[in-house]
C-alpha positions as CSV (number, residue, x, y, z in Angstrom):
1,M,108.3,6.0,83.5
2,P,105.9,8.8,84.5
3,P,107.5,12.3,85.1
4,I,108.5,13.0,88.7
5,F,106.9,16.5,88.5
6,S,103.7,17.4,86.9
7,S,103.6,20.1,84.1
8,R,102.1,22.5,86.7
9,S,105.4,22.4,88.6
10,N,107.1,24.9,86.2
11,T,104.2,27.3,86.8
12,F,104.4,26.9,90.5
13,V,108.2,27.7,90.5
14,R,107.7,30.8,88.3
15,V,104.9,32.1,90.6
16,S,107.0,31.3,93.7
17,I,109.9,33.3,92.3
18,V,107.7,36.3,91.4
19,V,106.0,36.2,94.8
20,G,109.4,35.8,96.6
21,L,110.8,38.9,94.7
22,I,107.8,40.9,95.6
23,A,108.0,39.9,99.2
24,I,111.7,40.7,99.4
25,T,111.1,44.1,97.8
26,A,108.3,44.8,100.2
27,I,110.3,43.9,103.2
28,V,113.3,46.0,102.1
29,G,111.0,48.9,101.3
30,Y,109.4,48.6,104.7
31,L,112.8,48.5,106.5
32,V,114.0,51.6,104.6
33,W,110.7,53.5,105.5
34,W,110.9,52.3,109.1
35,T,114.5,53.4,109.7
36,H,113.7,56.9,108.2
37,S,110.5,57.3,110.3
38,S,110.4,59.6,113.3
39,T,109.3,56.7,115.4
40,F,112.7,55.1,114.8
41,N,115.1,58.0,114.5
42,Q,113.2,60.3,116.9
43,V,113.4,63.3,114.6
44,G,111.0,66.0,115.7
45,V,110.1,64.0,118.9
46,K,110.4,66.0,122.1
47,V,112.8,64.6,124.7
48,P,111.5,65.0,128.3
49,Q,113.7,67.2,130.3
50,P,113.8,67.8,134.1
51,V,113.4,71.6,133.4
52,P,111.2,72.8,130.5
53,F,113.8,75.1,128.9
54,P,112.2,77.2,126.1
55,H,115.0,77.7,123.5
56,N,112.8,80.0,121.4
57,F,112.4,82.5,124.3
58,H,116.1,82.4,125.4
59,V,117.5,82.6,121.9
60,A,115.0,84.6,119.8
61,V,113.6,86.9,122.5
62,L,116.5,87.3,124.9
63,G,119.1,86.9,122.2
64,L,121.4,84.5,124.1
65,N,124.2,83.1,122.1
66,C,124.6,79.3,121.9
67,R,127.8,79.5,123.8
68,Y,126.2,81.1,126.8
69,C,124.9,77.7,127.8
70,H,127.1,75.4,125.7
71,T,130.3,77.2,126.7
72,G,132.9,74.8,125.3
73,V,131.3,74.1,121.9
74,D,134.0,76.0,120.1
75,K,136.9,74.7,122.3
76,A,136.1,71.0,122.8
77,A,135.0,67.9,121.0
78,F,131.7,67.9,122.8
79,A,129.0,70.5,123.4
80,D,128.8,70.7,127.1
81,L,125.5,71.1,128.9
82,P,125.0,74.2,131.2
83,P,125.8,73.8,134.8
84,T,123.3,75.0,137.4
85,E,125.4,78.1,138.0
86,T,124.7,79.2,134.4
87,C,120.9,79.0,135.0
88,M,121.2,80.7,138.4
89,S,123.1,83.6,137.0
90,C,119.7,84.9,135.9
91,H,117.2,82.9,137.9
92,S,118.6,83.9,141.3
93,Q,116.8,87.1,140.5
94,I,114.3,86.3,137.8
95,A,111.3,83.9,138.1
96,T,112.6,82.9,141.5
97,N,109.4,81.2,142.6
98,D,108.5,79.6,139.2
99,P,107.4,76.0,140.0
100,A,109.0,74.8,136.7
101,L,112.4,75.9,138.0
102,A,112.2,74.0,141.2
103,P,114.8,71.4,139.9
104,V,117.2,74.2,139.3
105,R,116.8,75.7,142.8
106,D,117.1,72.2,144.3
107,S,120.3,71.6,142.3
108,W,121.7,74.9,143.5
109,K,121.0,74.1,147.1
110,T,122.2,70.5,147.1
111,G,125.1,70.8,144.6
112,K,123.7,67.9,142.6
113,P,123.9,68.5,138.8
114,I,120.7,68.6,136.8
115,A,120.3,65.4,134.9
116,W,119.6,66.7,131.4
117,N,118.6,64.1,128.8
118,K,120.5,63.9,125.6
119,V,118.8,64.9,122.3
120,Y,121.6,63.8,120.0
121,Q,123.9,60.8,120.5
122,V,126.2,59.4,117.9
123,P,127.3,55.8,118.1
124,D,130.6,55.0,119.9
125,Y,132.3,54.1,116.6
126,V,131.7,57.6,115.3
127,Y,134.2,60.4,116.1
128,F,132.7,63.9,116.0
129,N,134.5,67.0,117.1
130,H,132.4,70.2,117.6
131,Q,135.4,72.5,117.8
132,A,136.7,71.3,114.4
133,H,133.3,71.9,112.7
134,V,132.5,75.2,114.4
135,G,136.0,76.5,113.7
136,K,135.6,75.7,110.0
137,G,132.4,77.5,109.6
138,V,129.8,74.8,110.1
139,A,126.9,76.4,111.8
140,C,124.9,75.1,114.8
141,E,121.6,75.2,112.8
142,T,123.1,73.1,110.0
143,C,122.9,70.1,112.3
144,H,120.6,71.2,115.1
145,G,118.0,73.1,113.0
146,R,116.2,76.3,114.0
147,V,116.7,76.1,117.7
148,D,115.4,79.6,118.0
149,Q,112.0,78.3,116.9
150,M,111.9,75.3,119.3
151,T,110.3,75.3,122.7
152,T,112.0,72.1,123.8
153,A,115.0,71.1,121.8
154,V,114.2,68.2,119.4
155,K,116.4,66.3,117.0
156,A,116.3,68.1,113.6
157,N,118.3,65.6,111.7
158,A,118.7,61.8,112.0
159,M,122.5,62.1,111.7
160,Y,122.7,59.2,109.4
161,M,126.0,58.7,107.6
162,S,124.5,60.1,104.4
163,F,123.9,63.4,106.2
164,C,127.5,63.7,107.1
165,V,128.8,62.5,103.7
166,D,126.8,65.2,101.9
167,C,128.8,67.9,103.7
168,H,132.2,66.1,103.5
169,R,131.7,65.5,99.7
170,D,131.1,69.2,99.1
171,P,131.7,71.4,102.2
172,A,131.4,74.6,100.1
173,Q,127.6,74.3,100.0
174,Y,127.4,74.4,103.9
175,V,130.2,76.5,105.4
176,R,129.6,80.1,106.3
177,P,131.7,82.9,107.8
178,R,132.8,82.1,111.4
179,A,131.1,85.3,112.5
180,N,127.8,83.8,111.4
181,V,128.2,80.3,112.8
182,Y,125.8,80.9,115.7
183,D,123.2,82.9,113.7
184,M,119.8,81.4,113.2
185,G,118.1,81.8,109.8
186,Y,121.3,82.9,108.1
187,K,121.1,83.9,104.4
188,P,124.4,84.1,102.4
189,D,125.1,87.5,100.8
190,G,125.3,86.0,97.3
191,D,125.8,82.6,95.8
192,Q,126.4,80.1,98.7
193,H,128.7,77.8,96.7
194,K,131.0,80.6,95.5
195,I,131.2,82.1,99.0
196,G,131.7,78.6,100.3
197,E,134.5,77.8,97.9
198,K,136.4,80.9,99.1
199,L,135.8,80.0,102.8
200,V,137.0,76.4,102.2
201,K,140.3,77.9,101.0
202,D,140.5,80.6,103.7
203,Y,139.7,78.1,106.5
204,A,142.1,75.4,105.1
205,I,139.3,72.8,105.0
206,L,140.5,69.4,103.8
207,P,139.7,68.4,100.2
208,P,136.8,65.9,99.7
209,T,139.4,63.2,98.9
210,Q,140.5,63.4,102.5
211,L,137.2,64.2,104.1
212,M,135.7,61.1,102.5
213,N,138.4,58.9,104.1
214,C,136.8,56.5,106.5
215,S,139.4,57.3,109.2
216,I,138.1,60.9,109.4
217,C,135.0,59.7,111.4
218,H,135.9,56.1,112.3
219,R,139.0,56.0,114.4
């Protein structure tokens, strides 16, 4: 009885397995590259806003603190956006006829809030509390980057789980004195990890065994 498969069948199977493995590796590699590309995660991509607010001018030149606009960032779970009243506290007297500020003046007249577009948005299944982080010495620029060098605010980090886990695994490498939480371009006065370890104790930051618990972020 002649064989069902020819002798070349074994070669075909071997080649198919090799080609299949190469294809799977290529697909996985492409997906990893794609999910970390700025096209996908929007890191560094400008988000259109109804008013072109230059952070670099307001922060670096005028010296405004983050809390001037984001007033509840150290008191609430979310970082609130500035109401029109905040803008008009200056612009009722400064640049009163600037065309770029027309939406602000219209909002002031009509009472309709300015529809700012979000730059950062975590999934609904992730719990993040700004007050808890700011109060424990996690700086604005740690997550949001050098806002003082941005014209329009852009996403500085993709906020993937790995980004959060790096800090939760070893918070000492990130925390700074509360007095410097809003400083941009902060440089520690000495070894960051030694300073951080002391701050972790002083601020009663949970140990990594608890910070790495799933329920910390997923509730």
